[in-house]
C-alpha positions as CSV (number, residue, x, y, z in Angstrom):
1,X,0.0,0.0,0.0
2,X,2.9,2.3,0.7
3,X,4.1,2.0,-2.8
4,X,0.7,2.6,-4.3
5,X,0.3,5.8,-2.3
6,X,3.4,7.3,-3.9
7,X,2.3,9.7,-6.6
8,X,5.1,8.7,-9.0
9,X,4.3,4.9,-8.9
10,X,1.7,3.8,-11.3
11,X,2.2,0.0,-11.3
12,X,3.0,-2.3,-8.4
13,X,3.9,-6.0,-8.6
14,X,3.0,-8.3,-5.8
15,X,5.3,-11.3,-6.0
16,X,4.1,-13.0,-2.8
17,X,1.6,-15.9,-3.0
18,X,-1.3,-16.4,-0.7
19,X,-1.9,-12.7,0.1
20,X,-4.8,-12.6,2.5
21,X,-8.1,-12.1,0.7
22,X,-9.0,-8.9,2.6
23,X,-5.5,-7.4,1.9
24,X,-5.7,-8.2,-1.8
25,X,-9.1,-6.7,-2.2
26,X,-8.0,-3.5,-0.3
27,X,-5.0,-3.1,-2.6
28,X,-6.9,-3.7,-5.7
29,X,-9.7,-1.3,-4.7
30,X,-7.2,1.4,-3.9
31,X,-5.3,0.9,-7.1
32,X,-8.5,1.1,-9.2
33,X,-9.7,4.2,-7.4
34,X,-6.4,5.9,-8.0
35,X,-5.9,4.9,-11.6
36,X,-3.0,2.5,-10.8
37,X,-2.3,-1.1,-11.7
38,X,-1.5,-4.1,-9.5
39,X,0.1,-7.1,-11.1
40,X,-0.2,-10.2,-9.0
41,X,-0.4,-11.4,-6.3
42,X,1.6,-14.6,-7.1
43,X,3.3,-13.1,-10.2
44,X,6.8,-13.7,-11.4
45,X,6.7,-10.2,-12.8
46,X,6.9,-8.6,-16.1
47,X,9.3,-7.1,-18.6
48,X,9.2,-4.3,-21.2
49,X,12.1,-4.8,-23.5
50,X,14.7,-2.1,-23.3
51,X,12.9,-0.4,-20.4
52,X,12.4,-2.6,-17.3
53,X,12.2,-6.0,-15.7
54,X,10.4,-6.7,-12.4
55,X,10.5,-9.9,-10.5
56,X,12.1,-13.1,-11.6
57,X,10.4,-13.1,-15.1
58,X,12.4,-14.0,-18.2
59,X,14.6,-16.4,-16.5
60,X,18.4,-16.2,-16.1
61,X,20.6,-13.4,-17.4
62,X,21.7,-15.8,-20.2
63,X,18.1,-16.1,-21.4
64,X,17.6,-12.4,-21.2
65,X,20.6,-11.8,-23.4
66,X,19.8,-14.6,-25.8
67,X,16.3,-13.3,-26.2
68,X,17.6,-9.7,-26.8
69,X,15.4,-8.0,-24.3
70,X,17.6,-4.9,-24.6
71,X,15.8,-4.2,-27.9
72,X,12.0,-3.7,-28.0
73,X,10.0,-5.8,-30.5
74,X,6.3,-5.6,-31.3
75,X,4.8,-8.6,-29.5
76,X,2.9,-8.2,-26.2
77,X,1.5,-11.1,-24.1
78,X,-0.1,-11.9,-20.8
79,X,0.0,-15.1,-18.9
80,X,-1.1,-16.4,-15.5
81,X,1.8,-18.8,-15.5
82,X,5.4,-17.8,-14.7
83,X,6.8,-20.9,-16.3
84,X,4.8,-20.5,-19.4
85,X,5.9,-16.8,-19.6
86,X,9.5,-17.9,-19.7
87,X,8.8,-20.3,-22.5
88,X,6.9,-17.6,-24.4
89,X,9.7,-15.1,-24.0
90,X,12.1,-17.6,-25.6
91,X,9.7,-18.6,-28.4
92,X,8.7,-15.0,-29.3
93,X,12.4,-14.0,-29.4
94,X,13.0,-16.8,-32.0
95,X,10.1,-16.3,-34.4
96,X,9.2,-12.6,-34.2
97,X,10.9,-9.2,-34.1
98,X,10.9,-9.6,-30.3
99,X,8.9,-8.8,-27.2
100,X,7.5,-5.4,-26.5
101,X,6.0,-6.3,-23.1
102,X,5.2,-9.5,-21.3
103,X,3.3,-9.8,-18.0
104,X,2.5,-12.8,-15.8
105,X,-0.6,-11.6,-13.9
106,X,-0.3,-14.3,-11.2
107,X,-2.5,-17.1,-10.1
108,X,-4.1,-15.9,-6.8
109,X,-7.8,-15.9,-6.5
110,X,-8.1,-12.1,-6.6
111,X,-5.7,-10.8,-9.3
112,X,-4.9,-7.1,-9.3
113,X,-5.3,-7.0,-13.0
114,X,-6.8,-9.4,-15.6
115,X,-5.9,-10.7,-19.0
116,X,-8.5,-8.4,-20.5
117,X,-7.1,-5.3,-18.7
118,X,-3.7,-5.9,-20.3
119,X,-5.0,-6.9,-23.7
120,X,-7.1,-3.7,-23.9
121,X,-4.1,-1.7,-22.7
122,X,-1.9,-3.3,-25.4
123,X,-4.6,-2.4,-28.0
124,X,-3.9,1.3,-27.3
125,X,-0.2,1.0,-27.9
126,X,0.8,1.9,-31.5
């Protein structure tokens, strides 16, 4: 909650699994009321190529270099699965111009953001 209350922070990732239901609902309600985004709980994080990496997403530094995450591509994806995300990063890097952004939204019962939230957001990115 402290992070969400900072005016310069627009997105917070909750890596922890099993966040108590009442805490998750409180964080999500605060984020929505203040035009912020929560990724997770139970996320491995996300990456925007050439910009940021949060959490353990994208695997080892060797995988990050091999997948060329230092150069943005045009593909965005959302997954609930951290393991599947890492597989997708690798596959996308091999058969496309690269990843623009990838997010694992987490698998807890009350996610801070949904697949639809991110797909709609991606739709507004040129």
